[in-house]
N, C-alpha and C positions, 0 to 999 in steps of 0.2 A: 809534526806540529800538533800542538794541543788545540782544543776547540776555539780558544781565543785567537788562534793564528799568530801568536806572539811567542809563547813559551815553547821550549823544546822538551820533548819526552823521548829520550833515546831508547828505542827497542830494536836491537840489532844483534848480529852474530859476530863474535870475534873471529880471529884467524883460525884456520883449520887445525893447526897443531894445538892451539890453546883449547879449542872445543873438544878435541880428542882427549887431552889430559883431564879436562874438567869432567867429561862424561864418565871416564873410567873411575875417577875418584868418587864421583857421586854414586855410581853403581856399587862401589865397594862399601860405602857407609850407609846405603839405603835402608837396610833392615834395622840397623842400630838407630838411625835417625827417626824411623817410623815409631819405634818403641819410645824413644826419648820425647818426641813431640806429643804422644798420646797418653803417656803413663806417668809423667813426672810431676805434673801440677794438678792438684785436686780441683775439680770443677772447671778445668780448662782443657780443651783439646785443639791442637793444631793439626789440621787435616791435610796440609800440603804435601806431606811425605807419604801419604797413604794411597793405595790403589783406589781410583775413583773418589779422590778426596773431596772434590767439589760436590759430588752427589751426597756423600756422607755428611758433609757440613750442612747442606740444605735440609736433609732429613732430620738432623739433630734439632735444628731451629724449628722445623715444622712440627716436631713432637711437642715442643714447648708452646708453640702457637696454638695447637689443638687442645691444650688443657683448658678446663673450664675457667672463665674469666670471673674475677671478683669485682663487682661493680663498686664496692666501697673502697677497695684498695687494689686497683687494676694492675696487672702485670704489663710490662713494656718490653719491647725489643729495640735496643739501640744499635743501629748499623754504623760502625766506625769507619770513616774514610780518611786515609793518610794521603798527604800531598806529596806526589812524586816519591813514592815509598822506596823503591829500589835504589834510586839515585841519590837519596838524601842522607843516610846514616853516616855518622862520624866514623872514619876509617880506623881510628885508634880503637874503637869498640868492635867494629865488625871484622877487622882484619887481625888484630892482635889479641885483645882481652877475651873475646868470645871464643876464639879457637884454642888458646892456651889455658883458659880458665883461671886467669889471675888478673885482678884489677890493677891497672897502672895509674888510676886516678880515682877520685871519690865519685860514687854514684848514689842515687836515692837520697839526695839531700844530706849526705854525710853518713848515712847508715851503713853504706858499704865503703870501707877504707881502701886506700892503695895497699896492695899486697894481699887483700882478702881473696879467698877462693870463690870463683864464680861458677854457676852451673854451666856445664859444657858437654860436648860430645867427645869422649875419649878416643873413639875410632878415627877422628879427624885430626888429632894432634900431630900424628906422624907426617901429615901433608902440609904442615905449617910453612915450610920453606917455599913451597909452590904458591900458597895463598899470599904469603908476604911479598914474593916477587911480583905478583900480579897487582897487589894493593898498595905497595909503597911508592909507586910511580903513577903519574897521571896518565890515564888512557887517552888515546887520540881517536875520537869518534867522528866518523865521516857520514854525512847524509846528503841526499840530493832533494831539493825542494820541488814544488809543483812546476816551477819554471825551468827545471833542469840545471839549476846552479848548485854546485857542490860546496858544502860548508864543512869546517872542522871545528869540533868542540873539545876542549880539554876536560876530561872527567876526573875530578879530584875528590869526589865524595862517593860513598856507596859503591855500587857495582853496575854491571851492564845487564839490563834486563834482556835476556836472550842467551846469556852464558849458561850452559848446562848446570853449573855449580851454584848459580846465583840464588835460585829459589831456596836451596838448603841453607846457604849462608845467611840470607835475609831472615829466614825463620829462626835460625840459631841466635841471631842478633836480638830479635824481639822476644824470644822465648823467656829469657831470664827476666826481662822487664815485666812481661805478663805475669810471671811467677810472683814478683814482689807486689804487683797491683792486686792480684787475686787473693794473696795471703791477708790483705787488709779488708777484703769485702767477701766474707765467707758465705753470705746468703745470695750472692749473685753468681750466675752461671755465665760461661763464655765459651764460644767456639770460633774458630777462624779457618780461613783458607788463605794462606800467605798474608797479604795485607788487608783482606776483607774479614773484619771481625764483628762479632755480634754479642753484645752484653744483654743478659736476660734476667728479669726478676721484678720485684715490686718497685714502685716509682722511686721512692727516696733512696734506698740503697743502690739501685742501679744507676741513678744520676750521680751519686757520690763516686761510684766506680768509674763512670765516664769522665768526671772531672779529674780524678786521680790519673786516668789514662792520658788525658791531655797533658797534664803537668809532667808525668814521669817520662813519657816518650820525648817531650820537648827537651827536658833537662839532661836525660841520659843518652839519647841517641840523635839529638837534633832532628827528630821526626815531628812534623807538625800535623795535628789532626785538623782537617778542613771542616770546621763546624757547619759551614754553609752547605756542604755535600753530605753531611751525616743525616740519618733519619731516626726519629723516635716514633716507633709504631705502637699504637695502643688499640688492639683489635676489639671490636664490639662496643666501642664507646663513641658517643657523638663528638664531632670535631670541636665544638665550642667547649664542651666539658673537658676534653682531653687537653686543650690549650690552657684552660684555667687550672687544671690539676698540676701541670708542669710549672706554670707561673707561680702558683701558691707554694709549691715545694721549694723553688729557688728563693722566693721572698722569705720563707720561714727558716731558711738555713742560717743559724747563728754563727757558724764558723766562717762564713764568707767564701767557702771553697766552691760553691756552686755558681758564684758570680761569673766565672769564666764561661758558663753555658748560657748566659742571658742573651747573647746575640742570636741564639737559636730560636728565640721567641718571635722574631720578626716574621710576620705573616707572609711577606714577599718571598721568603726562602722556602716555604712549604716543608720545613723540617719535620713538623709534627704531622703524622699521617694516621688515618684510621681505616682506610679502605683497602689496604694491601701493601705488600712489600716484595721486592725482588731480591732473592737470596742467591748470590753467585750465578745469576742467569736463570733462576727458577722462581716463578711467581707463587706466592702464598696469599691467602686471604679469601674473601667472598668469591663465589663461583663466577659471578659476572666480571669481577676484576681480573680473574685468571684468564677467562675467555678473551677479554679485551686485550690483555697483554700478548697472548698468543696470536690474536688476529693482527695486532700492530706489528709484531715481529715478522710474521709471514708477509705482510704488506711491504715492510722495509726490504726484505729479501727479494721480493718480486721486482721492486724498483731497481735494486742493485743489478739483478739479472738483465733487466731491460737496458740499463746503461752499458752493459757489456757488449752491446751491438757494435760499438765503435772499435772494438778489438778485432783485428782481422785474423789473428793466430788462433786456430781451433784448439791447439794444445793448451794454451794459456787459459782459454775459456773453460776447458774441461777441468784443469787444475783448480781454478777459482771455485767452480761449482762443487768439486769433490772436497776440497780442504777448507773452504770458507762457508758457503751457503749450506751444504749438506750437513756439516758438523753442527751447525747451530740448531737446525731442526731435529737432528738426531738426539742432541742433548735434551731438548725440550720433550721429545717423545719418551725418553727414558725417565723423566723426572716429573712431568705433569700428569697427575692421575685423572683420567677421563671421568666425567660424571655420567655414569651409565644408568642412573635411576630412571630416567625418562624412557629408556629402551626396556628396562625391566618391567615398567608399568604396562607397556604395550603388549608384553608377552603374557600377562596374566589373563 
């Protein structure tokens, strides 16, 4: 269940034979996919196919964050949030066109015609019969709610988040769309880890790229960008000025393309931020903000451990600690750079 306790977000494992086949296929194309995701689009890197991809993604954004800020024309980092990303794409695109590399309908407002060649991963084409057999029928997803009742949901779009092949297929589906978007916004940088994407640059061109992202993914893949969950981070700027700069940029746009972003100006959504940003689980920004994030994360984990007392099975407790709580803190330990200056001063 999602946070609203109404919508369903299936994250599950398919049958054992399907997981085995998907894992072998994914291992076979892994190196080709890594090169394809990181080298084929100028100023865009998809890190999901790389070793420690989340860490690489966070470090790339951190490098842009640490550059000197221009107070007259500040840089911004737009965190893009897709709604139910893995379960939403049109299967005609993610199962057929993306794998075979040939468009069966128009994309990009008619700039891509039916029959045109699409960017694709040649190493995956030989496995198209398997992918078609998995994607041409509705999956039957089963889950048990908090009351122990079992439900069945027909999956007719996207894929199953949890399938070993799904991360690669989702990234392939979105990669060509990112390519078309970035080709129109040459001064904007972008990096992503699967569905977590970050657009970086000066205010006006980056907002134009964000608006283009909203339109392109909606029209070409039926993927919706959830504007209420996106973040526009403007480091080193006062919050009132940051809000005014974003509003003035939208108001001054004569093309009207930025109007789709106007809902982000609502102060109740807190979309515009100046005090820090969380990048795929890694906080960046002022030191106090980073410390507070780590403190809150540790506090949450302590509460989770305390709630585990109701579990009588020691093996289940151990596995939860090892694979859930421990991995979160280990990830933070590898990515959050400690502030050692205070200790250095003591040694002088």
